[in-house]
N, C-alpha and C positions, 0 to 999 in steps of 0.2 A: 386444442392445446389449452391447458390449465392456466387461468389468470387468477389474481387475487385482488379483490376490492378491499383497500385498508381503511375506507371511510365509514365501514359499518362493523359491528360486532365487538367483542371484548377486547379492549385494548391491550392489556399485558400479553393475553393469550395470542392475538393477531401478531404483535411484535415478535414475540419469542419464536412462534412457528414460522414466520416470514424469514426471520434472520438466521434460523439455524442452518439451512442449506448454504447460506453465505458464509457463515462461520466454518462449517465443514469444508466448503470449497477452498477458502484461503488457507485453513490449516492444511489442507492438502498441497495447495500451491507452495507453502513453505517447504514442502519436502523436495521441491525442485532444488532449492538452494542448500537444503540441509544435506540432501544426498550428495550434491557437488562437494560440500564441506567435509563431510564423513569420508568420502572417498580420497578426495585430495589430501586431508590431513593425515590419514592413515597410511595410503599407498605411496603417495609422492613425497610428503614431509612437511616440516613447518614452514620452509620458505615459499612453497607453493601455497600453504594455507594463508600466509600473509597476503600473497598476491591476489587470491580469490577474495579474500575479505576487503582489500583495497577496491578491487574492480567492482565487487557487489555494491560498494557504496555510491559509485559513480553509475553503475547500471540502475540501481534504484532510483536515482535522480531522474535518468532519461525515462525509465518506466513510468515515474510517477507523474511526469508531464503527459504522457499518452493517457494514463489512467484518469487524471484530472480532466482532461478535456473531454473523455467519454462520459464522466461522471456528471460534469456539467451540463452536457447535452441531455442526459437522462433525467435530470431535474426538469427540464422544459417538457419532455415527453411524459413523466409522471404526472405532472399538472394537467396536461391535456387529457391524458387516460383518466384521471380522477374527476374531471369535468364532462367526461363522455364525449369529447370532441375528436372522434376518431379519423375523420377526414383531415383535420388540421395536424392530427398525430402523423399521418402518412406524410404530409408535406415536410413536417419538421423532422421526421427521420431521414428523409431525403438530403435535406440541408445540412443536418447533423453530419451524416457519414462524409460528405464530401469536404465540409469544412475541417472536420477533425483529421481526415486523412491528408489533406494538404499541409496543416499544421505539422503533424506526426512525422511526415516525409522531410520536411525543413529541419526539425529538430535532429532526425536521423542523419541527414547529410552534413550538418553542422559538427555533430559529435564525432562522426568518421573523419572530417578533415582535421579537427582540432584535438584528437584523441590523446596523442603524445604530450602536448603542452598541458592537457588537463590533469594527466596522471603526474607530471612533474610538479604541478602546483600543490600537489597532495604529499610531497616529500616522498615520492617513490623512485628509487633509483636501482642500478645494478640489475642483479637477475630477477629481483622482484618486479622491477619495471617491464623487463622483457616479457616475463610470464603474463603479466597484467594485460600486456598490449595483445598478446597471443589470445587470451581469454576473451577480451571485449571486442576483438575484431571479429570473432566468430558470433558472439552475441548480437552484435550491430547488424550483422548480415541478416539476421532472422526478425528483426524489429517488426517488420511488417505483419507478422503473425501475432506479435504482442498487440498491436492495434486492432487486429481483426477479432481476436478472442474477446478483448475488452470492450469493444463497440457492441457486439452482439450480445454479450452476457448483459451488459448494462441496458440494452434495449429491452431485453426479455425482463429484467428486474423491474423495469418501470412500468410493466404491465402485471407485476406481481408474480412472475414466474422465477423462482431462485432454484429449482431442483435440476432443470437441464443443465444449466452451466456446470452444476456440481457433478453430474455424471460425466461429463466429458472431461472436466478437470481430473477426476479419479482416474480414468483411464489413461490420461496422459502422465499423471505421477508415477503409475506403475511402469509405463514405458520408459520415463526417465531414469528410474533407479536401475532398470534392467540394462538399459543402454551405458548409463555410468559405469557399471560393473565391467561390461563387455569391452568398452572403448579404452578404459584406462589399465585393464589387468590383461587379458589375453591378446589385445590388439597394441598395448602399449603406446597409445597416443598422447598420454600425458595430459596436461591441463587443457589441451584443446579438445581431447576427448570428453571432458567433463562439459565443456562448453556446447559441443556438438549435441551431446545427449539432451541438454535443456533445450536447445533451438528445434531439433526434430521432434521433441515432445510437445513443445508449444505449437509447433506447425500442425501436429495431428488434432490438437483440441481446437484450434482456431478454425481450420477447414471444416472440421466435423460440425462445429456449432453453427458456422455459416450456413452450410446445406441445410442443416435441422431448420433454422430460421426460415429459409426460403420455401421449405416443402411444408412446415406446420403453421406458419404464423401468417397466412395467406390474408386474413382480413386487415393486418397491420402493414402490409407491404406497400410501398409507394406504387400508384397506379400512373398510367399516362398523364393524367391531368395534375397529379402531385409531384411529377419530375420537373419542377420549376423553381426558381429562386423566389423565395418568399421574405421581403424585406422585414416584416414585422418578426416572423419566427427566426430568420437569420439573425436579426439584431439580439434576440432574446438569448438564442444558442450561443453566438459569440461572447456576449457579456459573461453568461454563466461559465462557458467552457474555458474562456481565457482566465477569469478569475480564479476558477478552480485549479486550472493548470498552473497559474502564478503562485496560489497557495501552496500547492505541492511542491513547486520548484523551490520556493523559498524556504520550505521545510527542509528539503534535501540538499540545498546548497548550505544551510546551517550545519547540517550533518557532514557534508563534505569537509567544512572548515574544521570540525571536530576531529574528523578522520585524519586531516593534514597535522593536527596538533598531536594526536595519538601516535602517528608515524614518527614523529620527531623523537619519542621515547624509544625506539629501536624495535627489532624484529619480534622480541618476546612480548611486548606490549601489544604490538600490532596483531600477533596471532591470537593472544588471549582476547582481544577486543572483538576480532573477527567471529571467534566461537561463542563469546558470550552475547553478541548482538542477535546472533541466529537464535539463541535460547530465549533471549529477551523478546524478539519478534514473534516467535511462536507463542509465548506466554500471554503477551497482551494483543495479539492478532484478533481473537474473538471479540474484544470490546471495539476495536476498530470497524469490524464487519458489522457489529451490532449497530454501530453509529452510522454506517453507510446504509442499512436497512431503515433506520430511524429517518435518514433524509428523504428516502422514497414515501414513507409514511407521512412525514410532513407535507411533502410536495403534493401527494394525492389530495391530502385533506384541506390543504390550501386552494387546490382547484375546485374542490367541492364546497368551499367556504365553511368548513367545519372547525372554526376556531376553538370550540370547546374541546374537541378530540385532540388537538394540537397541544392545549395545555395539559390535559389529562395524561397524554401520551408522554410528554416531557417528565411529568412526575414519576410515571412508572418506569421510563428508561433510566432515570438517575438512580432509582433503588436496584434495579436489576443489574446494571453496569457497575454500581459501586460494590455490590455484594460479589460479584464474580472477580473483579480486580483485587479486592482483599484476599479472597481464597488463592488466587494465582500468586500473589506477593509471597503468602506463607508457604507455598510448595516450592517456588523457586528458591527462597531462602533456604529451605529445609533440606533441599536435594541439589544445592549449587554445586558442591564438589563432584558428585557422580555424574551429573550432567555434563560438566566440563570435560571429565575424562572420556565421555563418549567421542568427543571430537579429536582430542590430542593424545589420549592415552595417558595411563597414571604415571609413566616414566617422566613426562614432560612436567615435573613438579612446579616448577617456576612459573610456566604459562598457567596451569591450573590454579595456582594461588592468586595470580593477577586476575583472571576471570572470575573467581569466587569473590573477591573483593569487589568488583562490579556489580556482581548478582545480588549481594548482601548489602548494597547501599542503594543504588538506583532502583533495584528490583523490588525494595520495600514499599515503593510509592507509586505502584501501577494505578492506583485509584485516580492520580493526577492525571494520567494520560487518557484514562478511561472517560472522565468527565470532559476533558478536552475534545475528544473524538465525537461526544455527544453534542458540544456546542458548535462544532465545526458543522455537522451534520444539520442541527436546527436553523442556524442561518443560512446555510446552503438551500434547504428545503423552503425556507421563508423567501427565497429570491434576495437575500441580503449577504451574498458571499463575501463582499468587501470586508465584513465584520470578521470572518474566518481568516482573511490575510492579516487584519490587525492581530488577531489573537496569536496567529503563527509568528508573526514579527516579535510580539512580546516574549512568547516562549523560546523561540529560537535566538533572538538577540540576547536575552539575558544568559542563556545557555553559553553562547560564543564568549560574551564579554567576560562571564566569569572565569570560564575555563581558560582563555587566554591571559587574564588578570592574576589567577592564582596558581595554576598548574606549573609554570616554569619555577616558581619559588617554593611551592609546597608539595609538588609531586602530582602524578597523574590521577591520583585519588580524588583531587578537586575537580576534575572532568566529570567524574562520576556523580559527585554531589550537585554540580551544576544544572544537572538535567531535570530532577524533580523540583528544584527551586523554580525553574523557567515554567514547568508545568502548572504549578500550584498558583503562581501569581496570575498567569494567563487565565486559569480557572475563576479566580476571584473577579477578574475584570468583566469576563464573559457572562457570569451569572448576575452581576450588577446591572448590566446593559439589558438582559432578559427581564430582570425584576422590575426595571425602571419602565420599560416599553410595555410589558404585557401581564405584570403582577402574577406570576405563575406560582411563585412561592410565597 
């Protein structure tokens, strides 16, 4: 099985080649949600689209906690791989799996128990509430597959293999789209059919990736002597995983609060926001995945004690991410209207107009979120995940405060503009910290 040593070779080339499969994989993963949104919006209608949009926000929060836990553990694994400490890698992998599984299970159970109150906190009522409950009940039933896929994909990425998770995810995306159409049209399963299509596709990718890891990554699998609790490794895994999980949950709790405010403006704004956020996520997702790849790069080089490559890597990463985000902003602003009509149809004029206003305000500032993803990755890779939480609180805190202070008086457009303001101020704080400690720039 191919692995990648990020402590040697041309920095920019290594970063780009290592990140490309991760970028492609997450773009494909967005197809899960986009397929649901397209089918629901076109086949079932705006009310169901609003329900999926609201459910998606809560689903993202739950997924982000699990993903954050897996990412935090992979930082420890990346450092051990970079240092060539394979025996310790196996022990850490064993400890990481069972700790992450236990926390993910607890989160899943709590979410199932408190699902209805959580949705009511988002100002979701009536038929939209019922549809959201149906959709999320199915999604929660398949959360174990979300854990398995993300754990094994992050374990592979920690040793420099980003291509295999891409292959399994691509197959699952095709399966998801086919099942979406079959379940919601010929079988008339409605919004539950869209949810089941996602769960079954995730299950296929998770089980396939798990079997691949056990068959092909034998040198990294825990052996009998590694299947024990290691206080040192567990302490590091718990610290990184919990802090990364907290960062992800803080980020998405802020987004949930924004969703609640958006919902107060009615179904039209809810539906527009649901579609625009999907476009948004698709547009800047490559920058997020480039950041996640950069975290592995930093962690491997920290393990190998290559501080010179970390500094050089950060300079290169800022240039690459900045250029991409500026190009993405230009394309989204230019094609905002046709992109919106993909989800709701040209006849839904008001929904399209609201979505376009979002994409041509917040969407012009993707460079802010691109740099923020790099800062999160840098601090995570440097074993300073607490700084990622600080930046997340600054970014989300400003977004929530400005939105709730201004939107009730001046309209929902103030929600759109509060988002990049939070990004840019958090960027400024993050780069000041980097410059003060490491003199990178």
